[in-house]
C-alpha positions in Angstrom: 73.3 62.6 113.9 76.1 60.9 116.0 74.8 57.8 118.2 78.7 57.3 119.3 82.3 59.1 120.0 85.1 58.2 120.7 88.6 60.0 121.1 92.4 58.9 121.6 91.4 55.1 122.8 93.9 53.6 123.9 94.3 49.8 125.4 97.1 47.5 126.7 97.3 43.9 128.8 100.3 44.5 130.4 103.4 45.3 128.1 101.5 44.0 125.0 99.9 47.3 123.2 96.8 46.1 121.2 95.7 49.7 119.9 96.5 53.6 120.5 95.1 56.6 119.9 91.9 55.4 117.8 89.1 58.0 117.6 85.7 56.9 115.2 82.0 57.8 115.2 78.9 56.1 114.9 75.8 58.1 113.1 72.4 57.1 113.2 71.0 54.5 111.0 75.0 53.3 109.9 76.2 50.0 109.4 80.1 49.5 110.4 82.3 46.5 109.7 85.2 45.9 111.9 88.3 44.0 110.7 91.4 43.0 111.7 93.3 39.8 112.4 92.9 37.2 115.2 94.5 39.1 118.9 94.5 42.5 117.1 91.8 44.1 119.8 88.8 44.1 117.9 86.4 42.4 120.6 87.9 44.6 123.2 87.3 47.6 121.3 83.6 46.5 121.1 83.6 46.0 124.7 84.9 49.6 125.9 82.5 51.1 122.8 79.9 49.5 125.0 80.6 50.6 128.1 81.5 46.9 129.6 85.6 47.5 129.7 87.7 50.9 130.2 89.9 52.2 128.4 93.8 53.0 129.6 93.2 56.6 127.8 90.4 58.3 126.0 87.0 58.7 125.9 84.0 57.3 124.7 80.7 59.5 124.5 77.3 58.4 124.2 73.9 60.3 122.8 72.2 61.0 126.1 68.5 59.4 125.1 70.7 56.6 123.1 70.6 53.0 123.6 73.7 50.5 123.1 73.1 46.7 123.4 76.4 44.0 122.8 76.3 40.7 121.7 79.3 38.9 122.7 80.7 35.7 121.7 80.3 33.8 124.7 77.0 35.5 126.1 76.3 35.3 129.9 72.2 34.6 130.5 70.4 33.5 133.2 70.5 29.7 133.2 67.2 29.5 134.6 65.2 31.3 132.3 64.0 30.1 129.0 64.5 31.9 125.3 61.0 33.7 125.8 61.4 35.3 129.0 65.1 36.5 127.7 64.1 37.7 124.5 60.9 39.6 126.4 63.6 41.7 128.4 64.5 43.3 125.3 61.3 44.6 125.4 61.3 45.7 129.0 60.3 49.7 128.3 56.8 47.9 126.4 56.4 45.6 129.1 56.3 47.7 131.9 54.2 50.5 129.9 51.6 47.7 129.0 51.2 46.6 132.4 51.1 50.0 133.8 48.1 50.5 131.6 46.6 47.4 132.5 47.0 48.7 136.2 45.6 52.1 135.8 42.6 50.8 133.9 41.5 47.9 136.2 41.5 51.1 138.8 39.1 53.6 136.7 36.8 50.2 135.7 37.0 50.1 139.7 35.2 53.3 139.9 38.5 55.5 140.4 37.9 57.3 137.2 39.8 60.7 138.4 41.4 63.1 135.8 44.5 62.7 136.4 43.7 58.6 136.1 42.2 59.0 132.6 44.9 61.4 131.7 48.0 58.7 132.5 45.9 56.4 130.9 46.2 57.8 127.8 49.7 59.0 128.3 50.2 55.7 129.0 48.5 54.0 125.6 50.4 56.8 123.7 53.9 55.1 125.5 52.5 52.1 124.1 52.1 52.6 120.7 55.5 54.7 120.5 56.8 51.8 121.6 55.9 49.4 119.0 51.8 49.3 119.6 49.6 46.6 122.0 50.5 43.7 120.0 54.8 43.6 120.1 54.8 40.6 122.6 54.4 37.8 119.3 57.7 39.4 118.3 59.9 37.3 120.6 59.0 34.3 119.7 59.1 35.2 116.1 62.1 36.0 116.5 63.5 32.9 117.9 61.8 30.8 115.6 63.3 32.7 112.5 66.7 32.3 114.6 66.3 28.6 115.1 65.3 28.6 118.8 62.3 26.2 118.3 62.5 25.5 122.3 61.4 28.6 123.9 60.2 27.4 127.2 63.0 25.4 128.0 65.8 26.7 130.5 69.1 28.1 128.3 71.0 26.7 131.2 70.1 23.3 129.2 70.9 24.7 125.8 74.2 24.3 124.0 76.7 27.4 123.1 75.4 27.9 119.8 71.9 28.3 120.9 72.4 30.3 123.8 74.4 33.0 121.3 71.2 32.9 118.7 68.9 33.7 122.1 71.2 36.7 122.8 71.2 38.0 119.3 67.2 37.8 119.1 67.2 39.5 122.8 69.7 42.1 121.3 67.3 42.5 117.6 63.9 42.7 119.6 65.2 45.5 121.9 66.1 47.6 118.9 68.6 49.5 120.5 70.4 52.8 118.8 73.3 51.1 118.6 73.3 47.5 117.9 76.9 46.2 118.5 77.7 42.6 117.4 81.2 40.5 117.7 80.6 37.8 115.4 76.9 37.2 114.8 76.3 34.5 112.1 78.7 32.0 114.3 76.1 29.1 114.6 73.7 30.1 111.9 72.7 28.4 108.8 73.2 30.3 105.3 69.5 30.6 105.0 69.3 32.3 108.5 72.4 34.3 107.5 70.5 35.6 104.2 67.7 36.3 106.2 69.9 38.3 108.8 71.3 40.4 106.4 67.9 41.2 105.3 66.8 42.0 108.2 70.0 44.7 109.0 69.7 46.1 106.0 66.0 46.9 105.2 64.3 46.5 108.6 66.4 47.8 111.6 66.0 51.2 112.0 69.4 51.6 114.1 73.2 51.9 114.0 75.2 48.9 113.5 78.7 47.4 114.2 79.6 44.1 113.6 82.8 42.1 113.6 82.6 38.9 111.0 84.5 37.1 108.9 81.3 36.7 106.3 82.5 38.4 103.3 78.7 38.1 102.1 77.7 39.8 105.4 79.7 42.6 105.1 79.0 43.3 101.5 75.0 43.0 101.8 75.4 45.3 104.8 77.9 47.8 105.5 78.3 50.9 104.2 81.3 51.6 106.0 84.4 49.4 107.0 86.8 49.9 109.8 90.2 47.8 110.2 92.7 47.8 113.4 96.0 46.7 111.6 98.8 47.2 113.6 97.6 49.3 116.6 95.6 51.5 114.5 92.5 52.0 112.8 91.9 52.5 109.0 88.5 53.5 107.5 87.2 52.2 104.2 83.5 53.4 102.7 81.5 50.6 101.3 81.9 46.9 102.0 84.4 43.9 102.1 85.0 44.7 98.1 85.8 48.2 98.5 87.6 47.6 101.6 90.0 45.5 99.4 90.0 48.4 96.9 91.1 50.8 99.0 93.2 48.7 101.4 95.5 47.8 98.3 96.0 51.3 97.5 96.8 52.5 101.2 99.6 49.9 100.7 100.9 51.1 97.9 100.9 54.1 99.2 102.8 53.2 102.3 105.2 51.3 100.1 106.3 54.2 98.7 106.5 56.1 101.2 108.6 53.7 102.7 110.8 53.6 100.1 110.9 57.3 100.1 111.8 57.2 103.5 114.8 55.3 103.0 116.2 57.2 100.0 115.9 60.3 102.8 117.6 57.6 105.2 120.7 57.1 102.4 121.5 60.7 101.5 121.2 61.7 105.7 124.1 59.4 106.4 125.9 59.9 103.8 125.5 63.6 104.3 126.9 62.6 108.4 129.4 60.6 107.0 131.3 63.6 105.3 130.6 65.8 108.6 129.2 69.1 108.6 131.8 72.2 108.0 130.4 74.3 110.7 127.8 73.7 113.3 125.3 76.3 112.5 122.2 75.9 113.7 121.0 75.0 110.2 123.1 72.3 110.3 122.1 70.7 113.9 118.8 71.1 113.0 119.2 69.2 109.8 121.2 66.7 112.1 118.8 65.9 114.5 115.8 65.3 111.5 117.9 63.2 110.1 119.0 60.8 113.4 114.7 61.2 113.3 114.2 59.5 110.2 116.8 56.6 111.0 115.4 55.9 114.6 112.0 55.9 113.1 110.6 52.2 112.7 109.1 51.7 109.4 105.2 50.3 109.6 105.7 46.8 109.7 102.6 44.1 108.4 102.3 40.9 110.6 103.4 38.0 108.4 99.4 36.3 107.3 99.1 33.0 107.5 100.6 30.9 104.5 99.8 27.3 104.4 100.1 26.8 100.4 103.6 28.1 101.0 104.3 25.7 103.7 103.5 22.7 101.5 101.1 20.9 103.1 99.7 17.7 101.4 97.7 14.6 101.6 99.0 11.1 101.0 98.0 9.0 98.1 94.6 7.6 98.1 93.7 4.3 97.0 90.4 3.5 94.3 88.3 4.3 97.3 87.9 6.8 99.6 84.5 7.0 101.1 81.8 5.5 100.2 78.0 6.1 100.9 75.9 2.9 100.6 72.2 3.8 101.0 72.9 5.3 104.4 70.1 5.9 107.1 71.2 7.9 110.0 68.9 8.1 113.2 69.2 9.6 117.2 67.4 9.4 119.8 64.7 6.6 120.6 66.1 6.4 124.7 63.2 5.1 127.3 60.6 4.2 124.4 61.0 7.3 122.1 60.8 7.7 118.5 64.1 7.8 116.6 64.1 10.7 114.6 65.8 10.0 111.3 68.4 12.8 109.8 69.2 10.9 106.9 67.3 8.6 104.6 68.9 6.2 102.5 71.9 8.5 101.3 74.3 7.1 98.5 77.6 9.1 97.4 80.7 7.9 96.2 83.6 10.5 97.0 86.8 10.7 94.2 90.1 12.2 95.0 90.1 15.9 94.8 86.3 16.4 95.7 85.5 19.2 98.8 81.8 18.6 99.5 79.8 21.3 101.1 77.3 20.3 103.8 74.8 22.7 104.3 71.0 22.7 106.3 69.1 24.1 109.2 71.0 23.9 112.5 70.4 19.8 114.0 69.7 18.7 110.7 72.4 15.9 110.7 75.3 17.6 109.4 77.7 16.7 112.5 76.2 13.3 112.9 77.2 12.6 109.4 80.8 13.4 109.8 80.4 11.3 113.6 79.4 8.5 111.1 82.5 8.5 109.2 85.1 8.1 112.2 82.7 5.5 113.1 81.4 7.4 116.6 77.5 6.9 115.0 76.6 3.5 113.6 74.0 3.9 110.6 70.6 2.3 111.3 70.9 0.6 107.5 73.6 0.7 105.0 77.4 1.4 105.1 79.8 3.8 105.7 83.1 2.7 103.3 86.4 4.0 103.9 89.4 3.0 101.7 92.1 0.8 102.7 94.2 4.1 102.3 92.1 6.4 103.0 93.6 9.1 106.4 90.8 11.0 108.1 91.1 14.2 110.3 88.2 16.0 112.0 88.4 19.7 112.6 85.7 19.8 115.5 83.6 22.7 115.9 84.0 23.2 119.5 88.1 22.4 118.7 87.4 19.8 121.7 90.9 17.9 120.8 92.8 20.6 122.3 93.9 20.1 126.8 93.3 24.2 127.9 95.6 23.4 130.5 98.2 23.0 127.9 100.5 25.6 126.0 99.7 25.9 122.7 102.7 24.2 121.6 101.9 21.0 124.0 98.6 21.1 122.1 100.2 21.6 118.5 103.4 18.6 119.4 100.3 16.3 121.2 102.6 16.5 124.0 102.6 17.4 127.6 106.0 19.2 128.6 106.8 20.3 125.3 108.9 23.0 126.2 111.4 20.9 128.6 111.5 18.1 126.6 111.6 19.5 123.6 109.0 19.8 120.8 110.8 17.8 118.0 110.4 17.9 114.3 107.5 18.0 112.0 107.2 16.6 108.3 104.9 18.9 106.3 104.9 17.3 102.4 108.4 17.5 101.7 109.9 19.5 104.4 111.2 19.0 107.9 111.1 21.4 110.0 111.1 22.7 113.5 107.5 22.3 115.2 108.1 25.4 116.9 108.9 27.0 113.0 106.0 24.9 112.0 103.6 27.3 114.7 104.7 30.2 113.6 103.8 30.0 110.6 99.7 30.4 112.4 100.8 33.7 113.7 102.1 32.2 117.3 105.9 33.6 117.6 107.9 32.1 120.2 106.8 33.2 123.6 103.5 33.8 123.0 104.1 29.7 122.0 104.0 29.3 125.5 100.5 30.5 126.3 97.8 28.4 127.7 95.4 27.8 125.1 92.5 28.3 127.6 93.3 31.7 128.0 93.0 32.3 124.2 90.4 34.1 121.9 88.4 32.2 119.8 90.4 33.0 116.9 93.6 32.0 118.5 91.9 28.5 119.5 90.8 28.0 116.0 94.3 28.5 114.2 95.8 26.0 117.3 93.2 23.2 115.9 94.2 24.0 112.7 98.1 23.5 113.1 97.1 20.6 114.4 95.1 19.5 112.0 96.9 19.8 109.2 100.2 18.2 110.5 98.7 15.2 110.6 99.5 14.4 106.4 95.7 13.0 106.3 93.9 12.7 102.7 90.5 13.0 103.9 89.8 16.3 106.0 86.4 16.8 107.5 86.2 20.3 109.0 83.1 21.1 111.0 82.6 24.7 110.8 86.3 25.5 110.4 85.2 29.5 109.6 83.9 30.3 113.2 85.9 32.8 114.6 89.0 32.8 112.0 90.2 36.2 110.9 89.5 37.0 107.2 93.3 36.5 106.2 93.4 33.0 107.8 90.2 31.9 105.7 91.8 33.3 102.7 94.7 31.2 103.1 92.2 28.2 104.6 90.7 28.4 100.8 94.4 28.5 99.1 94.6 25.2 100.8 91.7 23.4 100.1 91.4 24.5 96.5 95.0 22.9 95.8 94.3 19.9 98.1 94.9 16.9 96.7 92.9 14.7 98.9 89.2 15.2 99.6 87.4 17.3 102.2 84.5 16.7 103.9 83.0 20.7 105.1 80.7 22.0 107.0 80.0 25.2 106.9 77.4 28.4 106.7 80.5 30.2 105.3 78.7 31.0 101.6 81.6 32.6 100.4 83.8 29.9 101.5 81.9 27.6 100.1 81.8 29.6 96.4 85.6 29.2 96.5 86.0 25.9 97.3 83.4 23.3 97.3 83.2 21.3 94.3 79.7 19.6 95.2 77.3 20.5 97.8 75.2 17.9 100.7 71.9 19.4 101.5 69.7 18.3 104.1 66.6 20.0 103.1 64.3 18.0 106.4 62.9 14.7 106.5 66.1 12.9 106.1 66.7 14.1 102.9 70.4 14.6 101.9 70.7 15.5 98.4 73.9 16.4 96.4 74.1 18.9 93.9 77.0 19.4 91.4 79.0 22.9 91.6 79.7 25.4 94.6 77.2 26.9 96.8 76.1 29.5 94.1 75.1 27.2 91.8 72.8 25.0 94.8 71.3 28.2 95.1 70.1 28.5 91.4 69.3 24.5 91.4 67.0 24.2 94.6 63.2 24.2 94.6 62.8 27.0 96.7 64.1 28.4 99.9 63.0 26.8 103.0 60.1 28.0 104.5 60.7 26.5 108.0 60.4 29.6 110.2 57.9 32.8 109.5 59.1 36.1 109.2 59.8 38.7 111.7 57.4 41.5 111.2 55.3 43.5 113.4 51.3 42.1 112.7 49.2 44.8 110.8 47.0 46.3 113.1 43.0 45.3 112.5 42.0 49.1 111.1 44.9 48.7 108.6 44.6 46.0 105.4 47.7 44.7 104.6 49.3 45.9 101.7 49.9 43.8 98.8 53.7 42.7 98.1 54.3 43.8 94.3 55.6 41.7 91.8 59.3 41.2 92.9 61.9 43.2 90.0 65.2 43.9 89.7 68.1 42.2 92.0 68.9 42.0 95.9 72.7 43.5 96.1 73.3 39.1 96.2 71.9 38.6 93.0 73.7 41.6 91.4 76.9 40.0 92.8 76.3 36.7 91.4 75.6 37.8 87.9 78.5 39.8 87.6 80.4 36.7 88.2 78.3 34.6 86.5 79.7 34.6 83.1 83.3 33.6 84.3 82.1 30.7 85.8 80.0 29.6 82.4 83.4 30.3 80.9 85.1 27.5 83.7 82.7 25.1 83.1 82.9 25.1 79.5 86.6 24.6 79.7 86.2 22.0 82.2 83.6 20.6 79.4 86.9 20.7 76.8 89.5 19.4 78.6 87.1 16.3 79.8 86.3 15.9 75.7 89.8 15.8 74.7 90.7 13.0 77.4 87.5 11.4 76.5 89.0 11.7 72.4 92.6 10.2 73.6 92.4 6.3 71.9 95.2 5.5 74.5 93.0 6.5 77.4 90.7 3.0 76.6 93.4 1.2 75.9 95.3 1.6 79.2 92.6 2.6 81.6 89.0 1.2 80.8 87.7 2.3 84.4 89.2 6.1 84.0 87.3 6.2 80.7 83.8 5.5 82.7 84.7 7.8 85.1 85.3 10.4 82.9 82.0 9.8 81.0 80.6 10.5 84.3 82.4 13.8 84.9 81.2 15.1 81.6 77.5 14.6 82.0 78.1 16.7 85.2 79.9 19.4 83.4 77.5 19.6 80.8 74.6 19.8 83.2 76.5 22.7 85.3 77.1 24.8 82.1 73.2 24.4 81.5 72.1 25.6 85.0 74.8 28.3 85.0 73.4 29.8 81.8 70.1 29.3 82.6 70.7 31.0 86.0 72.5 33.8 84.1 69.6 34.6 81.6 67.1 34.5 84.6 69.0 37.0 86.4 69.7 39.4 83.2 66.0 39.4 82.4 65.0 40.3 86.0 67.9 43.0 85.9 66.9 44.4 82.4 63.4 44.6 83.2 63.8 46.8 86.1 65.7 48.7 84.2 
């Protein structure tokens, strides 16, 4: 049964048409992902479907009894209200029904026990039961806790943008609308909370879901259909992200064959027209009209993707020391006599060339504070942060605070106000020197677009501007704080390709598990109580090594009624979708790890190594121990998952 149907939706801003003739239907309990590069109109389409914005053409029909709630990238909340009050607004119908039932019950107890009042009391009781029962008030605080909002009675006007987004998401989930439209719901959530959200949307949420997200693991785990806005049109694919990639490749191959056939037809028809028609018969006139139409038709042209590797972006050379944390303790607070909160307790860690360390942990654990300690903005309570003499750092911060909203894209990247008038100059990337405008075009900002003020850009476009500014610096230590927020998947993939071949080092704070799986060589996990623990390998390896999942917040669930005994949880068998995906790739990862062991052993077997560089030999022995540990860990994880899969079979 359809919850929402949209027909022939068209939207343009001035001369720029975002999309035209879009039609789609979302049915009850369906899970739909929406993709597209930044600037194609994904958020605009969501607002149109939610009834917040009107299309230029077309209609949106919503089932009569259906409710639709929309999570915006920048939600507007009453600054004077608390998170608890805002989330309880999602239970408005339940709150009103329980309040009316209480009022009627009070009148009956006062002696007004008329048949009409008794019937109203019974009807209101049935309504409360239909809306979830008598004990739903706890769900608001449970949901907020699950999403990492602890101070439920603090005015949201004093909260950060990330906290406000989590409050808004909690309000939508508690309300349980017929259709939840979610624009980047995983932004500002840590990895464990995202895993919980996947499970909740897949197994507990009863309504339909339409979401825009760059998180490929979420798309694979949640979505049974994927939509994409591409060149102003909407394309549909069955399944999650992996299925989308396969089906899109087939579509593009078909388009390429169709364009080849069109070009062949153009050549034949042009040759025929050049010879001239012998007679202007009706048949020949029709052929001429068809030929002219084919020649005049514009071929579908894909927008050029961001290619950071092709730009030749590289890092300056480093010395023997890049970055060392020597018994570092970090703490914050302590104003007005208050006790300081320890974020990092006696961390010792050494970065080597090629290290890409993914930093993970709950919100507020101290991940960003660790980066601030590297820049010197936050001084350690004890220990030392040592930067090498040749280490050059650059920071990509999650607030994109280095951007100046009143400046244009060109001015921000060139770091020069009035760059259009004075000349934007040149930039040297690796061994290439190019005009600044040409460099910025590689980030999907064409000539006229570069004159647009940064303050008017979307979140994804701002992220690309910040990325262009950071990557031209020539630094050899990148510090990326939530780099995946708001970036489209195409730009994410380009950034991954760059980092995989990055000759320098990187500290990456991110909740994006797919991103960390591809780029991280080590994980630094904030595990609470000041513990920051390094793990060898990427996120999936860390996930298999960690002792247990954090249990900071209780799971959101309706409390069982007193008359219904709680069911015993069956022992876990089989695999989740995420675990099956992990198992599918584990043997390849074991093979890669074994190859790394063999390569290090071969280098250690070379007698010349010890004569020329004894220090290098010592470092390689440490690397060999880590590589052998990784092989053993991955093999054990494969055996565990394979045994559970076979037990279910």
